[in-house]
LORONU-278129 format. One record per residue (C-alpha): residue number from 1; x, y, z. Coordinates in pm, 1 decimal. Example, Ala and Ser with C-alpha at 12.3 -4.5 7.8 and 13.67 -1.06 7.14 Angstrom:
! residues 2
+-----+----------+----------+----------+
!   n !       xx !       yy !       zz !
+-----+----------+----------+----------+
!   1 !   1230.0 !   -450.0 !    780.0 !
!   2 !   1367.0 !   -106.0 !    714.0 !
+-----+----------+----------+----------+
! end
This chain:
! residues 260
+-----+----------+----------+----------+
!   n !       xx !       yy !       zz !
+-----+----------+----------+----------+
!   1 !  -3671.7 !   1248.1 !   1158.9 !
!   2 !  -3346.3 !   1292.1 !    970.2 !
!   3 !  -3190.8 !    950.5 !    908.8 !
!   4 !  -2837.0 !    891.8 !   1026.9 !
!   5 !  -2570.0 !    767.3 !    788.6 !
!   6 !  -2634.0 !    415.0 !    917.1 !
!   7 !  -3000.4 !    443.4 !    828.8 !
!   8 !  -2949.6 !    578.0 !    478.2 !
!   9 !  -2923.3 !    232.2 !    324.5 !
!  10 !  -3248.6 !    114.2 !    483.0 !
!  11 !  -3549.6 !    131.2 !    250.8 !
!  12 !  -3336.9 !    316.0 !     -3.1 !
!  13 !  -3551.2 !    195.2 !   -293.3 !
!  14 !  -3919.9 !    122.8 !   -232.5 !
!  15 !  -4203.1 !    -29.4 !   -432.7 !
!  16 !  -4581.8 !    -34.7 !   -396.3 !
!  17 !  -4564.8 !   -396.4 !   -274.7 !
!  18 !  -4311.5 !   -302.9 !     -4.8 !
!  19 !  -4528.4 !    -22.5 !    127.1 !
!  20 !  -4840.0 !   -242.7 !    111.1 !
!  21 !  -4659.8 !   -510.8 !    312.9 !
!  22 !  -4534.6 !   -254.3 !    566.7 !
!  23 !  -4878.5 !   -101.3 !    615.5 !
!  24 !  -5030.1 !   -446.7 !    662.1 !
!  25 !  -4766.1 !   -574.2 !    906.1 !
!  26 !  -4441.4 !   -398.3 !    989.5 !
!  27 !  -4278.4 !   -713.2 !   1126.4 !
!  28 !  -4355.3 !   -908.4 !    811.7 !
!  29 !  -4188.1 !   -630.6 !    612.1 !
!  30 !  -3884.4 !   -657.0 !    839.1 !
!  31 !  -3852.8 !  -1031.4 !    786.3 !
!  32 !  -3911.5 !  -1017.7 !    411.3 !
!  33 !  -3744.4 !   -700.7 !    291.7 !
!  34 !  -3493.7 !   -595.9 !    558.8 !
!  35 !  -3333.2 !   -921.0 !    671.6 !
!  36 !  -3448.0 !  -1101.1 !    356.2 !
!  37 !  -3583.1 !  -1427.4 !    495.5 !
!  38 !  -3731.5 !  -1615.5 !    197.6 !
!  39 !  -4110.7 !  -1599.2 !    190.6 !
!  40 !  -4227.7 !  -1960.3 !    156.9 !
!  41 !  -4488.5 !  -1960.4 !   -122.4 !
!  42 !  -4846.7 !  -2036.1 !    -24.3 !
!  43 !  -5088.3 !  -2209.3 !   -261.0 !
!  44 !  -5251.7 !  -1870.8 !   -319.1 !
!  45 !  -4924.4 !  -1712.0 !   -426.6 !
!  46 !  -4825.4 !  -2011.0 !   -640.1 !
!  47 !  -5156.7 !  -2024.5 !   -825.1 !
!  48 !  -5149.7 !  -1650.0 !   -888.3 !
!  49 !  -4802.1 !  -1668.5 !  -1040.1 !
!  50 !  -4889.3 !  -1977.6 !  -1246.5 !
!  51 !  -5193.1 !  -1798.7 !  -1392.7 !
!  52 !  -5006.6 !  -1475.4 !  -1454.7 !
!  53 !  -4709.4 !  -1630.1 !  -1639.6 !
!  54 !  -4891.6 !  -1776.6 !  -1943.6 !
!  55 !  -5112.1 !  -1468.8 !  -1983.2 !
!  56 !  -4798.4 !  -1253.0 !  -1989.3 !
!  57 !  -4643.8 !  -1485.3 !  -2249.6 !
!  58 !  -4952.1 !  -1449.6 !  -2466.1 !
!  59 !  -4950.2 !  -1070.0 !  -2455.9 !
!  60 !  -4574.2 !  -1047.0 !  -2508.0 !
!  61 !  -4598.2 !  -1231.7 !  -2839.0 !
!  62 !  -4917.1 !  -1045.7 !  -2930.6 !
!  63 !  -4723.5 !   -717.4 !  -2948.7 !
!  64 !  -4553.3 !   -852.8 !  -3262.2 !
!  65 !  -4820.4 !  -1083.5 !  -3406.1 !
!  66 !  -5132.9 !   -882.6 !  -3309.6 !
!  67 !  -5302.7 !  -1215.5 !  -3242.0 !
!  68 !  -5361.5 !  -1417.3 !  -2927.5 !
!  69 !  -5230.3 !  -1767.7 !  -2887.6 !
!  70 !  -5496.7 !  -2041.4 !  -2895.2 !
!  71 !  -5664.1 !  -2070.3 !  -2554.4 !
!  72 !  -5569.5 !  -2437.3 !  -2529.0 !
!  73 !  -5205.5 !  -2348.1 !  -2584.0 !
!  74 !  -5212.3 !  -2087.6 !  -2305.3 !
!  75 !  -5377.0 !  -2342.8 !  -2073.6 !
!  76 !  -5090.1 !  -2581.7 !  -2153.3 !
!  77 !  -4844.6 !  -2306.8 !  -2058.3 !
!  78 !  -5034.1 !  -2269.7 !  -1730.3 !
!  79 !  -4996.3 !  -2641.5 !  -1660.0 !
!  80 !  -4620.0 !  -2613.3 !  -1708.0 !
!  81 !  -4601.6 !  -2309.5 !  -1480.1 !
!  82 !  -4819.2 !  -2478.2 !  -1216.0 !
!  83 !  -4602.8 !  -2792.2 !  -1221.0 !
!  84 !  -4301.1 !  -2579.1 !  -1127.8 !
!  85 !  -4485.0 !  -2366.3 !   -870.6 !
!  86 !  -4644.9 !  -2658.3 !   -684.4 !
!  87 !  -4304.1 !  -2810.6 !   -612.6 !
!  88 !  -4226.8 !  -2514.4 !   -385.9 !
!  89 !  -4550.5 !  -2521.9 !   -186.1 !
!  90 !  -4615.8 !  -2710.8 !    135.0 !
!  91 !  -4988.8 !  -2765.0 !     85.4 !
!  92 !  -5221.6 !  -2773.6 !    382.3 !
!  93 !  -5424.1 !  -3085.7 !    456.4 !
!  94 !  -5741.1 !  -2916.1 !    330.6 !
!  95 !  -5583.4 !  -2811.9 !      0.0 !
!  96 !  -5597.6 !  -3030.0 !   -310.5 !
!  97 !  -5330.8 !  -2939.2 !   -570.4 !
!  98 !  -5533.2 !  -3104.9 !   -846.1 !
!  99 !  -5842.9 !  -2899.6 !   -765.1 !
! 100 !  -5633.2 !  -2583.5 !   -768.1 !
! 101 !  -5488.9 !  -2683.2 !  -1105.1 !
! 102 !  -5837.8 !  -2735.3 !  -1250.1 !
! 103 !  -5946.2 !  -2399.1 !  -1113.3 !
! 104 !  -5641.7 !  -2231.8 !  -1266.8 !
! 105 !  -5706.7 !  -2391.2 !  -1604.8 !
! 106 !  -6065.1 !  -2267.0 !  -1602.6 !
! 107 !  -5961.0 !  -1913.6 !  -1506.5 !
! 108 !  -5692.7 !  -1893.1 !  -1774.3 !
! 109 !  -5933.7 !  -2022.1 !  -2041.0 !
! 110 !  -6200.4 !  -1774.6 !  -1928.0 !
! 111 !  -5960.2 !  -1481.3 !  -1950.3 !
! 112 !  -5833.4 !  -1586.0 !  -2290.8 !
! 113 !  -6185.5 !  -1630.8 !  -2428.4 !
! 114 !  -6354.7 !  -1326.5 !  -2277.6 !
! 115 !  -6090.3 !  -1058.0 !  -2221.4 !
! 116 !  -5767.1 !  -1117.7 !  -2411.9 !
! 117 !  -5911.4 !  -1063.4 !  -2763.1 !
! 118 !  -6005.3 !   -703.6 !  -2673.5 !
! 119 !  -5659.7 !   -609.3 !  -2541.1 !
! 120 !  -5403.1 !   -442.0 !  -2766.2 !
! 121 !  -5080.6 !   -463.1 !  -2564.6 !
! 122 !  -4802.0 !   -206.5 !  -2597.4 !
! 123 !  -4577.6 !   -334.5 !  -2316.2 !
! 124 !  -4577.5 !   -642.8 !  -2094.2 !
! 125 !  -4398.1 !   -706.7 !  -1764.3 !
! 126 !  -4225.7 !   -369.3 !  -1780.5 !
! 127 !  -3982.9 !   -267.4 !  -1507.9 !
! 128 !  -4031.8 !     97.2 !  -1413.4 !
! 129 !  -3829.0 !    317.7 !  -1183.9 !
! 130 !  -3807.1 !    678.1 !  -1082.4 !
! 131 !  -3848.1 !    915.7 !   -791.3 !
! 132 !  -4158.6 !   1048.8 !   -619.8 !
! 133 !  -4141.7 !   1302.4 !   -336.9 !
! 134 !  -3769.8 !   1238.3 !   -297.8 !
! 135 !  -3808.0 !    860.4 !   -262.7 !
! 136 !  -3654.8 !    623.9 !   -517.7 !
! 137 !  -3909.8 !    372.5 !   -646.8 !
! 138 !  -3925.1 !     67.3 !   -867.8 !
! 139 !  -4186.7 !   -184.1 !   -976.2 !
! 140 !  -4325.3 !   -402.6 !  -1252.3 !
! 141 !  -4625.1 !   -310.2 !  -1465.6 !
! 142 !  -4825.7 !   -615.4 !  -1573.5 !
! 143 !  -4964.2 !   -471.6 !  -1892.4 !
! 144 !  -4988.7 !   -137.5 !  -2072.5 !
! 145 !  -5221.5 !   -116.9 !  -2371.0 !
! 146 !  -5182.6 !    100.2 !  -2680.0 !
! 147 !  -5412.7 !    363.5 !  -2528.1 !
! 148 !  -5191.6 !    406.4 !  -2220.8 !
! 149 !  -5424.3 !    214.9 !  -1987.9 !
! 150 !  -5247.6 !     17.0 !  -1715.7 !
! 151 !  -5405.1 !   -327.9 !  -1676.0 !
! 152 !  -5340.9 !   -525.0 !  -1359.2 !
! 153 !  -5439.5 !   -893.0 !  -1342.1 !
! 154 !  -5515.5 !  -1040.0 !   -999.1 !
! 155 !  -5655.2 !  -1361.5 !   -854.0 !
! 156 !  -5886.0 !  -1361.8 !   -554.1 !
! 157 !  -6089.0 !  -1603.6 !   -345.5 !
! 158 !  -6388.2 !  -1369.6 !   -348.0 !
! 159 !  -6555.0 !  -1126.1 !   -583.8 !
! 160 !  -6430.8 !   -769.6 !   -529.5 !
! 161 !  -6685.3 !   -509.4 !   -424.5 !
! 162 !  -6471.3 !   -215.1 !   -533.8 !
! 163 !  -6116.5 !   -100.8 !   -600.5 !
! 164 !  -5906.6 !   -158.4 !   -288.7 !
! 165 !  -5693.6 !    137.5 !   -170.3 !
! 166 !  -5379.9 !    -74.1 !   -216.4 !
! 167 !  -5458.4 !   -119.3 !   -585.6 !
! 168 !  -5526.8 !    250.5 !   -635.2 !
! 169 !  -5197.1 !    326.8 !   -461.9 !
! 170 !  -5009.8 !     80.5 !   -683.2 !
! 171 !  -5162.8 !    206.1 !  -1007.3 !
! 172 !  -5116.4 !    572.1 !   -910.1 !
! 173 !  -4748.1 !    497.3 !   -856.6 !
! 174 !  -4712.1 !    323.0 !  -1190.4 !
! 175 !  -4905.9 !    595.3 !  -1370.8 !
! 176 !  -4634.8 !    842.8 !  -1267.0 !
! 177 !  -4342.5 !    615.0 !  -1347.2 !
! 178 !  -4455.3 !    452.3 !  -1673.5 !
! 179 !  -4381.5 !    628.7 !  -2002.8 !
! 180 !  -4697.9 !    653.1 !  -2210.2 !
! 181 !  -4937.1 !    590.5 !  -1919.6 !
! 182 !  -5257.8 !    790.9 !  -1957.7 !
! 183 !  -5384.1 !    777.8 !  -1598.9 !
! 184 !  -5655.4 !    531.7 !  -1696.6 !
! 185 !  -5645.2 !    187.9 !  -1535.9 !
! 186 !  -5822.2 !   -144.2 !  -1521.9 !
! 187 !  -5818.8 !   -421.1 !  -1266.1 !
! 188 !  -5906.7 !   -767.2 !  -1396.4 !
! 189 !  -5979.8 !  -1004.1 !  -1107.2 !
! 190 !  -6000.0 !  -1377.7 !  -1166.5 !
! 191 !  -6217.2 !  -1515.2 !   -885.8 !
! 192 !  -6143.8 !  -1865.0 !   -756.9 !
! 193 !  -6501.6 !  -1965.5 !   -674.0 !
! 194 !  -6662.8 !  -2302.1 !   -749.8 !
! 195 !  -6776.7 !  -2150.4 !  -1076.0 !
! 196 !  -6473.3 !  -1946.0 !  -1192.0 !
! 197 !  -6561.8 !  -1580.0 !  -1228.8 !
! 198 !  -6406.5 !  -1273.4 !  -1384.4 !
! 199 !  -6458.7 !   -913.6 !  -1272.7 !
! 200 !  -6330.0 !   -615.0 !  -1470.5 !
! 201 !  -6314.1 !   -274.7 !  -1299.7 !
! 202 !  -6208.8 !     47.2 !  -1470.0 !
! 203 !  -6098.7 !    362.9 !  -1293.3 !
! 204 !  -5899.5 !    681.4 !  -1340.9 !
! 205 !  -5612.2 !    791.6 !  -1122.5 !
! 206 !  -5748.1 !   1088.4 !   -926.8 !
! 207 !  -5585.9 !   1389.3 !   -765.2 !
! 208 !  -5640.1 !   1221.6 !   -426.7 !
! 209 !  -5462.1 !    907.9 !   -549.5 !
! 210 !  -5164.3 !   1117.8 !   -655.5 !
! 211 !  -5164.9 !   1302.4 !   -322.4 !
! 212 !  -5158.1 !    970.2 !   -135.2 !
! 213 !  -4854.4 !    859.1 !   -333.4 !
! 214 !  -4676.0 !   1188.8 !   -268.7 !
! 215 !  -4741.9 !   1173.5 !    106.1 !
! 216 !  -4717.1 !    804.2 !    192.8 !
! 217 !  -4384.0 !    708.5 !     39.0 !
! 218 !  -4179.4 !    956.0 !    249.9 !
! 219 !  -4376.7 !    860.4 !    562.0 !
! 220 !  -4325.4 !    489.3 !    499.2 !
! 221 !  -3954.4 !    535.2 !    436.2 !
! 222 !  -3915.6 !    734.4 !    757.0 !
! 223 !  -4104.5 !    472.4 !    959.5 !
! 224 !  -3899.3 !    188.5 !    805.5 !
! 225 !  -3577.2 !    365.1 !    901.3 !
! 226 !  -3690.1 !    399.9 !   1263.5 !
! 227 !  -3651.2 !     20.9 !   1302.1 !
! 228 !  -3921.2 !     11.6 !   1568.9 !
! 229 !  -4178.8 !   -233.8 !   1442.8 !
! 230 !  -4501.2 !   -387.2 !   1567.9 !
! 231 !  -4674.0 !   -701.1 !   1442.6 !
! 232 !  -5029.2 !   -648.5 !   1320.3 !
! 233 !  -5216.6 !   -944.8 !   1462.4 !
! 234 !  -5542.4 !   -775.1 !   1359.0 !
! 235 !  -5451.3 !   -789.8 !    990.9 !
! 236 !  -5675.8 !  -1005.6 !    774.0 !
! 237 !  -5361.3 !  -1166.9 !    631.8 !
! 238 !  -5213.1 !  -1243.3 !    974.8 !
! 239 !  -5260.8 !  -1617.7 !    994.6 !
! 240 !  -5063.5 !  -1937.0 !    973.4 !
! 241 !  -5230.8 !  -1996.6 !    638.9 !
! 242 !  -5120.1 !  -1667.9 !    485.3 !
! 243 !  -4788.3 !  -1578.9 !    650.9 !
! 244 !  -4480.3 !  -1799.1 !    629.4 !
! 245 !  -4311.1 !  -1602.7 !    909.0 !
! 246 !  -4563.7 !  -1691.1 !   1180.1 !
! 247 !  -4334.0 !  -1927.2 !   1371.6 !
! 248 !  -4055.9 !  -1671.1 !   1400.1 !
! 249 !  -4307.9 !  -1399.4 !   1482.6 !
! 250 !  -4443.2 !  -1604.4 !   1774.4 !
! 251 !  -4094.8 !  -1700.6 !   1889.8 !
! 252 !  -3959.7 !  -1345.8 !   1895.8 !
! 253 !  -4270.5 !  -1146.2 !   1984.4 !
! 254 !  -4489.8 !  -1390.7 !   2173.2 !
! 255 !  -4862.4 !  -1438.8 !   2142.8 !
! 256 !  -5029.9 !  -1671.9 !   1896.7 !
! 257 !  -5085.8 !  -1619.6 !   1526.6 !
! 258 !  -5438.0 !  -1740.2 !   1435.7 !
! 259 !  -5477.6 !  -2049.8 !   1222.9 !
! 260 !  -5670.2 !  -1880.6 !    944.1 !
+-----+----------+----------+----------+
! end
């Protein structure tokens, strides 16, 4: 489909997170990215950001000092970040902010003790942009080390069994847009179990990963510009717990969004 002049401004600049959202639920993408309804933070999102912020601060200063901050100091930075994040979250009855804070502290300390000392950062929180297959793209790279390896830090409620396609897609995008990227990547997952866990997975961007990036961005952009969207009630993230748009989705499209 050739977009009309009225469609040209829709999805003009994409990102891996936009395409991931669209593939998971087209209606959620519409609410979040097209008509820009604020996405009310969930406890999961808030904790992830609060963990990510102090780790990024540590690596940013490490570029100059070549030394990590003391673990206790980074945990204190987490507490400050969590205090700000929790103010924006409407916690569910079964969620305890203090328990989440303790979990976050343990995860940050674990990462600082076990992983951070082995990382030599070259760039932190780097905005990248460019064009792939005729589609303008932008994004943020968590961490690039001195060897050109892209390191992505995630939090999860369960231990990963492999590299999800969405992560391969994201890293393959960044590998093409990031100066100095080698095509090697690592996913560090902080697991929010009763006993905090840490899983490190290394992988290389393959020819199939690059092909997916080349093919999917134009297809996603074309589908976004069609403005004919369906909700994905079969998505694992389609629930009142995980989606802040569920009320509007039910009101406009009917049906019932599951509780969790």
